[in-house]
N, C-alpha and C positions, 0 to 999 in steps of 0.2 A: 460814253450813254448809256447809262439801265437800259434792259434788255426792253421791257415796257416803252418805250421810246420809242427805241428803236423801231418794234411794231408798228407801237402807234401811225411813225414819220412814212412806217412802209408800206399801213393799210391805205394813205389821207394817198402815199403817194402814191402809189397804186389806182383806186377810187378818181382824184383829179385826174387822172394821164386816160380812163375811160371811155369810150367810145359806145352814143348808145342812141340807138335809132329811137326816136319818137312815131310809132305811128300812131297815135289814142290821146285820146286825151288822163289814161289812166296814167301813161306810161312818162304824157306831160309833167303831169304830178308830182309822181315819183324819180324822176328826174332833177326839178325842183327843190325839194327837201334833201335830194342828198347833195345840191351843191350848198345849201342852209347851212348843211351841216357841214359840210367841208369849211366851210366859213366862220363855224363860232368853235369847231376842232382846228385850224391852222393856227389862229391865234395862242391857243394854248400851249401848245405844241412847242411853239416859240417860246413864250412863261416855259417852262418847265423844261428844252435844254438850256434854257438862259439858265435857271435854278441848277440845271446838273452840272453843270459849267462852276459857277460860283463855287460850285459845294466842294470841286475837284481841287480849287485853287485857295481855299476854307482849310482841308487837310494839308496838304502840301508844306501848305505857309506852317504848320501842326504842328511836324515834322523836326520841322526844322531847331 
């Protein structure tokens, strides 16, 4: 897997498991925005990982 995809996966996992205490309305909005961002990025990451696997298969088959 490419380094960029690994980095994106690491960032998503860190943000997903981050515990954020909400003490104000601003922090609540920030937490919701981060959840929305994760909900947006996770499917993209899965698509990129799938594409990477398919490319690896194609590269292996073209070498034969």
